[in-house]
Backbone bond lengths (Angstrom), bond angles and torsions (degrees), N, CA, C in turn:
res aa  C-N    CA-C-N  psi(-1)  N-CA   C-N-CA  omega(-1)  CA-C   N-CA-C  phi
1 X - - - 1.459 - - 1.528 109.00 -
2 X 1.304 116.19 130.28 1.468 122.06 -179.72 1.515 110.15 -87.21
3 X 1.323 116.49 130.62 1.465 121.59 175.83 1.523 107.18 -87.83
4 X 1.345 118.03 123.95 1.463 119.96 -174.23 1.518 115.50 -69.42
5 X 1.306 118.08 -27.18 1.453 120.32 -177.01 1.524 109.78 -129.56
6 X 1.320 117.21 143.02 1.455 122.68 179.00 1.529 107.79 -119.85
7 X 1.309 115.56 108.43 1.459 119.88 -176.21 1.521 112.84 -113.95
8 X 1.310 117.84 37.41 1.454 119.63 178.35 1.521 110.69 -68.97
9 X 1.318 116.04 125.53 1.459 124.07 175.59 1.528 115.54 54.22
10 X 1.315 118.69 52.83 1.467 118.74 175.12 1.530 110.05 -70.60
11 X 1.317 116.69 154.72 1.466 120.54 179.88 1.522 112.81 -63.26
12 X 1.316 117.40 -30.71 1.465 119.60 -179.41 1.526 111.53 -64.58
13 X 1.303 116.61 -21.19 1.466 120.60 178.73 1.532 111.38 -64.38
14 X 1.320 115.89 -22.75 1.461 121.25 -179.00 1.526 112.74 -89.02
15 X 1.323 117.26 2.08 1.465 121.12 -179.00 1.525 109.67 -125.58
16 X 1.303 116.04 171.64 1.464 121.16 178.53 1.531 109.40 -71.40
17 X 1.331 118.09 125.79 1.467 120.86 -177.16 1.524 113.78 -56.68
18 X 1.329 117.02 -34.00 1.467 118.88 -177.28 1.527 112.86 -63.84
19 X 1.334 117.56 -19.86 1.470 119.83 176.62 1.522 111.75 -61.11
20 X 1.329 116.62 -29.07 1.455 121.17 -177.12 1.526 112.85 -86.96
21 X 1.321 115.77 3.13 1.460 121.31 177.30 1.525 108.99 -127.68
22 X 1.341 116.09 66.35 1.472 119.92 -177.37 1.526 111.39 -67.76
23 X 1.323 114.94 152.16 1.463 120.60 175.98 1.514 109.10 -69.37
24 X 1.328 116.04 156.35 1.461 119.54 174.59 1.517 108.22 -59.20
25 X 1.304 116.56 139.60 1.448 120.91 -179.91 1.522 113.22 83.09
26 X 1.344 116.44 7.58 1.468 120.07 178.11 1.525 108.23 -59.24
27 X 1.320 116.41 145.86 1.465 118.39 -175.86 1.526 111.99 -68.17
28 X 1.303 114.85 153.66 1.463 122.12 -175.49 1.527 112.18 -64.35
29 X 1.323 117.47 -27.70 1.459 120.79 178.67 1.524 110.34 -65.14
30 X 1.314 116.70 -42.42 1.467 121.89 178.31 1.528 110.30 -61.75
31 X 1.301 116.45 -47.59 1.463 120.58 -179.22 1.528 110.51 -65.41
32 X 1.325 118.10 -38.57 1.469 121.10 177.36 1.529 110.61 -63.03
33 X 1.321 117.27 -38.07 1.463 121.09 177.45 1.527 110.47 -62.42
34 X 1.305 116.73 -47.19 1.463 120.66 179.44 1.527 110.34 -61.28
35 X 1.307 116.49 -45.33 1.468 120.19 -179.32 1.529 111.01 -64.47
36 X 1.326 117.94 -30.73 1.465 120.06 177.97 1.528 110.63 -69.63
37 X 1.322 117.23 -34.17 1.464 120.74 174.88 1.526 108.74 -64.79
38 X 1.302 116.37 -47.78 1.473 120.73 178.85 1.527 110.98 -59.09
39 X 1.314 116.83 -41.30 1.456 121.27 -176.98 1.513 114.27 -62.83
40 X 1.331 117.22 -21.78 1.469 121.25 178.99 1.527 112.59 -96.60
41 X 1.303 117.41 -3.00 1.462 121.82 -174.44 1.534 110.95 -83.87
42 X 1.337 116.75 136.91 1.464 119.42 178.75 1.530 113.03 -70.34
43 X 1.327 117.62 -8.33 1.463 121.43 -177.68 1.523 112.50 -108.05
44 X 1.309 116.81 22.10 1.467 121.80 -175.99 1.530 111.86 -54.02
45 X 1.310 117.71 -51.20 1.472 120.80 -175.80 1.522 111.88 -65.27
46 X 1.336 116.88 -44.58 1.468 119.41 -179.62 1.523 110.88 -64.07
47 X 1.323 115.63 -41.71 1.455 120.71 -178.70 1.534 110.96 -66.67
48 X 1.313 116.56 -41.83 1.464 120.08 178.18 1.526 110.37 -61.90
49 X 1.311 116.59 -43.70 1.467 120.18 179.64 1.527 110.90 -63.91
50 X 1.331 116.81 -40.60 1.467 120.91 175.61 1.528 109.64 -58.25
51 X 1.317 116.06 -49.12 1.454 119.99 -179.17 1.519 112.87 -61.86
52 X 1.305 116.35 -39.96 1.467 120.75 180.00 1.528 110.50 -63.45
53 X 1.314 116.70 -42.62 1.461 120.22 -173.00 1.523 114.93 -92.69
54 X 1.360 117.69 -9.85 1.459 117.68 -173.67 1.529 116.64 -137.88
55 X 1.315 119.40 -13.33 1.468 120.47 -171.00 1.523 112.90 -127.01
56 X 1.349 115.95 137.15 1.467 118.57 173.98 1.524 111.45 -106.47
57 X 1.320 118.05 -16.32 1.461 122.24 -179.13 1.521 111.14 -111.20
58 X 1.309 116.13 155.56 1.457 121.24 173.61 1.522 113.76 83.58
59 X 1.326 113.38 176.27 1.465 120.85 177.51 1.524 106.97 -106.81
60 X 1.308 115.68 123.41 1.464 123.00 -177.69 1.521 108.35 -127.14
61 X 1.303 116.65 124.58 1.464 120.35 178.87 1.516 112.65 58.26
62 X 1.317 116.11 32.94 1.453 120.28 178.89 1.519 114.52 77.88
63 X 1.318 117.24 8.89 1.467 120.99 -178.75 1.520 110.78 -111.63
64 X 1.316 115.88 127.69 1.459 122.54 176.65 1.532 109.13 -77.77
65 X 1.333 117.94 163.44 1.461 120.37 -178.92 1.528 114.48 -52.35
66 X 1.315 117.52 -42.54 1.475 120.75 -179.75 1.529 110.89 -63.82
67 X 1.316 116.49 -40.41 1.469 120.39 179.52 1.528 111.29 -65.18
68 X 1.336 116.15 -41.97 1.469 119.29 179.04 1.516 111.33 -66.95
69 X 1.319 115.75 -38.06 1.471 119.07 -179.86 1.534 110.97 -62.93
70 X 1.324 117.64 -39.63 1.471 121.13 177.48 1.524 110.48 -61.98
71 X 1.326 116.54 -41.38 1.468 120.71 178.68 1.527 109.55 -65.23
72 X 1.342 116.92 -43.11 1.468 119.43 178.33 1.521 111.27 -61.27
73 X 1.314 116.85 -39.63 1.468 119.70 179.07 1.522 110.58 -61.55
74 X 1.330 116.77 -43.23 1.470 120.43 178.58 1.525 111.55 -63.36
75 X 1.330 115.56 -37.82 1.464 120.85 -178.98 1.530 112.79 -86.85
76 X 1.308 116.46 -5.09 1.465 122.84 -177.53 1.523 111.82 61.53
77 X 1.321 114.61 44.79 1.462 122.12 175.72 1.518 107.45 -103.89
78 X 1.329 116.94 129.31 1.459 121.46 175.70 1.519 107.30 -124.82
79 X 1.312 116.36 120.66 1.460 121.24 177.71 1.527 109.08 -82.68
80 X 1.330 117.66 150.66 1.468 120.09 -179.61 1.521 113.62 -52.46
81 X 1.329 117.60 -39.36 1.467 120.61 -179.82 1.524 111.65 -63.78
82 X 1.326 116.15 -33.27 1.462 120.23 178.77 1.515 110.71 -73.32
83 X 1.322 117.52 -33.98 1.469 120.60 176.42 1.518 110.06 -61.78
84 X 1.352 116.62 -39.53 1.456 121.50 179.39 1.524 111.01 -65.21
85 X 1.348 117.58 -34.87 1.467 120.83 179.04 1.517 111.22 -64.89
86 X 1.349 116.74 -35.78 1.461 121.86 -177.62 1.513 111.05 -75.70
87 X 1.330 116.76 -35.76 1.467 121.49 -175.50 1.498 113.74 -68.05
């Protein structure tokens, strides 16, 4: 069986997980810091794809929720949580 994503030793593992789940209205400096960590990680692409296809909260692969949602719209991907928001 092939594992679709390989997340061995991501850089986020060396930081507090809650940093990647900023509150709404978090300042841009905080988000830029998180994205800079993601930008140096060897798993950026895998993590971004995971976030696009599975997560509505947090920063994944350097992408904020709004950025991932735009990508999902282009790809016509709707996550179950997003379906609940529309209903």
